[in-house]
C-alpha positions as CSV (number, residue, x, y, z in Angstrom):
1,M,3.7,4.0,-5.0
2,V,4.5,2.7,-8.4
3,S,6.3,5.9,-9.4
4,A,8.4,5.7,-6.2
5,Q,9.3,2.1,-7.2
6,V,10.2,3.1,-10.7
7,I,12.5,5.9,-9.4
8,R,14.1,3.5,-6.9
9,G,14.7,1.0,-9.7
10,M,16.4,3.8,-11.8
11,Q,18.6,4.6,-8.8
12,E,19.6,1.0,-8.3
13,K,20.4,0.4,-12.0
14,M,22.5,3.6,-12.1
15,M,24.4,2.6,-9.0
16,D,25.0,-0.9,-10.5
17,G,26.2,0.6,-13.7
18,E,23.4,-0.9,-15.8
19,I,22.4,2.5,-17.1
20,D,24.8,5.3,-18.2
21,P,23.3,8.6,-17.0
22,N,25.2,10.4,-19.7
23,E,23.4,8.5,-22.4
24,Y,19.9,8.7,-21.0
25,T,19.1,12.1,-19.5
26,W,15.5,10.9,-18.7
27,T,16.9,8.4,-16.2
28,D,17.9,11.1,-13.7
29,P,16.0,10.1,-10.6
30,N,15.8,13.7,-9.3
31,V,14.1,14.8,-12.5
32,E,11.8,11.9,-12.5
33,F,10.9,12.4,-8.9
34,S,10.0,16.1,-9.6
35,R,8.0,15.1,-12.6
36,R,6.1,12.2,-11.1
37,L,5.8,13.0,-7.4
38,G,6.9,16.6,-6.9
39,P,4.5,19.3,-5.8
40,N,4.9,21.0,-9.2
41,G,4.9,17.8,-11.2
42,E,2.2,15.9,-13.1
43,T,0.4,14.8,-9.9
44,P,0.9,17.6,-7.2
45,E,-1.0,15.6,-4.5
46,A,0.9,12.3,-5.1
47,I,2.8,12.3,-1.9
48,E,-0.3,13.3,0.1
49,N,-2.1,10.4,-1.5
50,L,0.7,8.1,-0.7
51,Y,0.5,9.0,3.0
52,F,-3.3,8.7,3.0
53,T,-3.2,5.2,1.5
54,M,-0.4,4.2,3.9
55,M,-2.7,5.3,6.8
56,L,-5.5,3.2,5.4
57,L,-3.1,0.2,5.0
58,L,-1.9,0.6,8.6
59,S,-5.5,0.7,9.9
60,G,-6.1,-2.5,8.0
61,V,-3.1,-4.2,9.4
62,K,-4.1,-3.1,12.9
63,G,-7.5,-4.6,12.3
64,A,-5.9,-7.9,11.3
65,R,-3.2,-7.8,13.9
66,E,-4.7,-10.4,16.3
67,R,-5.4,-12.8,13.5
68,L,-1.9,-12.5,12.1
69,L,-0.3,-12.9,15.5
70,A,-2.4,-16.0,16.2
71,D,-1.3,-17.4,12.8
72,C,2.3,-16.8,13.7
73,N,1.9,-18.5,17.0
74,N,0.1,-21.5,15.3
75,G,2.9,-21.9,12.7
76,K,0.7,-20.9,9.8
77,I,3.0,-18.2,8.5
78,G,6.3,-19.2,6.9
79,D,9.3,-20.0,9.0
80,S,10.4,-18.6,12.4
81,Q,12.4,-15.8,10.8
82,A,9.3,-14.6,8.8
83,C,7.2,-14.7,12.0
84,E,9.8,-12.8,13.9
85,V,9.8,-10.0,11.3
86,L,6.0,-9.9,11.1
87,Q,5.7,-9.8,14.9
88,K,8.0,-6.8,15.1
89,I,5.9,-5.0,12.5
90,L,2.6,-5.9,14.3
91,N,4.0,-4.8,17.7
92,H,5.3,-1.4,16.3
93,P,3.9,1.6,18.2
94,L,2.8,3.3,15.0
95,L,-0.1,0.8,14.7
96,D,-1.5,2.2,17.9
97,D,-1.0,5.8,17.0
98,P,-4.5,7.4,16.8
99,S,-3.5,9.6,13.9
100,I,-3.4,6.7,11.5
101,E,-7.1,6.3,11.9
102,A,-7.7,9.6,10.0
103,A,-7.9,7.9,6.6
104,S,-10.4,5.2,7.8
105,L,-12.5,7.8,9.6
106,R,-12.7,9.9,6.4
107,L,-13.7,6.9,4.3
108,R,-16.3,5.8,6.9
109,E,-17.8,9.3,7.0
110,H,-17.9,9.4,3.2
111,A,-19.5,6.0,3.1
112,S,-22.1,6.8,5.7
113,K,-23.4,9.8,3.9
114,D,-24.7,7.8,1.0
115,S,-24.8,4.0,0.5
116,N,-23.9,4.6,-3.2
117,N,-20.5,5.8,-2.1
118,L,-19.6,2.5,-0.6
119,W,-20.9,0.6,-3.7
120,E,-18.9,2.9,-6.0
121,A,-15.7,2.3,-3.9
122,R,-16.2,-1.5,-4.3
123,M,-16.8,-1.2,-8.0
124,R,-13.7,0.9,-8.5
125,T,-11.6,-1.6,-6.6
126,R,-12.9,-4.4,-8.9
127,D,-12.3,-2.2,-12.0
128,L,-8.8,-1.5,-10.8
129,M,-8.1,-5.3,-10.4
130,R,-9.5,-5.9,-13.9
131,I,-7.4,-3.1,-15.4
132,M,-4.3,-4.9,-14.1
133,N,-5.0,-7.7,-16.7
134,C,-4.2,-5.1,-19.4
135,V,-0.7,-4.6,-18.1
136,Q,1.7,-6.2,-20.6
137,C,4.6,-6.9,-18.2
138,N,3.8,-10.0,-16.2
139,K,6.0,-8.8,-13.3
140,C,4.2,-5.4,-13.2
141,R,0.8,-7.1,-13.5
142,F,1.6,-9.4,-10.6
143,H,2.8,-6.5,-8.4
144,G,-0.1,-4.4,-9.4
145,K,-2.6,-7.1,-8.5
146,I,-1.0,-7.7,-5.1
147,S,-1.1,-4.0,-4.3
148,T,-4.7,-3.7,-5.4
149,L,-5.7,-6.7,-3.4
150,G,-3.9,-5.3,-0.4
151,L,-5.7,-2.0,-0.7
152,S,-9.0,-3.8,-1.1
153,T,-8.4,-5.8,2.0
154,A,-7.5,-2.7,4.0
155,M,-10.8,-1.1,2.9
156,Q,-12.7,-4.3,3.7
157,L,-11.2,-4.3,7.3
158,T,-11.7,-0.6,8.0
159,I,-15.0,0.1,6.2
160,G,-16.7,-3.3,6.2
161,Q,-20.1,-4.1,4.6
162,N,-22.0,-1.3,6.3
163,G,-19.5,1.4,6.0
164,L,-18.7,1.4,9.8
165,G,-16.1,-1.3,9.8
166,S,-17.7,-3.1,12.7
167,D,-19.2,-6.0,10.8
168,V,-16.0,-7.6,9.6
169,D,-14.9,-11.0,10.9
170,V,-11.2,-11.0,10.4
171,N,-11.1,-14.8,10.7
172,K,-13.1,-15.1,7.5
173,I,-10.6,-13.1,5.5
174,H,-8.5,-15.3,3.3
175,R,-4.8,-15.7,4.1
176,V,-3.9,-14.5,0.6
177,E,-5.7,-11.2,1.2
178,L,-3.9,-10.7,4.5
179,A,-0.5,-11.5,2.8
180,A,-1.4,-8.9,0.1
181,L,-2.3,-6.4,2.8
182,V,1.1,-6.7,4.5
183,T,2.9,-6.8,1.2
184,A,1.1,-3.6,0.0
185,M,2.0,-1.9,3.3
186,G,5.6,-2.8,2.7
187,K,5.5,-1.4,-0.8
188,F,3.9,1.9,0.3
189,S,6.4,2.1,3.2
190,S,9.3,1.7,0.8
191,G,7.7,4.4,-1.4
192,I,7.5,6.8,1.5
193,D,11.1,6.2,2.4
194,L,12.2,7.1,-1.1
195,C,10.1,10.3,-1.0
196,L,11.7,11.3,2.3
197,D,15.2,10.6,0.9
198,M,14.5,12.5,-2.3
199,Q,13.0,15.5,-0.5
200,Q,16.2,15.8,1.7
201,Q,18.5,16.0,-1.4
């Protein structure tokens, strides 16, 4: 997701004339896409991982849908325009597509095999959040923490405390966590859009 955002930023800067592609050959978005996200690049499974994580985020948003819709109806989420956009997202047929549950099912299956797996996943999420403190760029650190919190919230909603996802009370999840979840889903969606565009070129 981060690589996709970097490539999109390069494209936008080149289109705005902020970067001269003749001076900096490394800024060619196609070369960067192949290096960062392509099947023969540094991370051959990057796009597959992007889709897997997106399915997990979609499952999390589906799990929080009723709470988010109720917050919209109660005026707890921004203005009417923000609520309208969020309601369109929450009513999208993709959230009801059974195929998006594949990521959650795999994680639940993995967690149910050994309770240590669930504990390790929680610790890795905490470590990832701590690692973000080492990022020098404040903007990057901020976006990284939001994405990490969104992913953590999706895992909390889909896996839960017992690894089955059935013990989660969505009303006890903090609004900041839900906002991070929806924001992370938007970031991953944007990353997938970029990958689809680059693959068609």
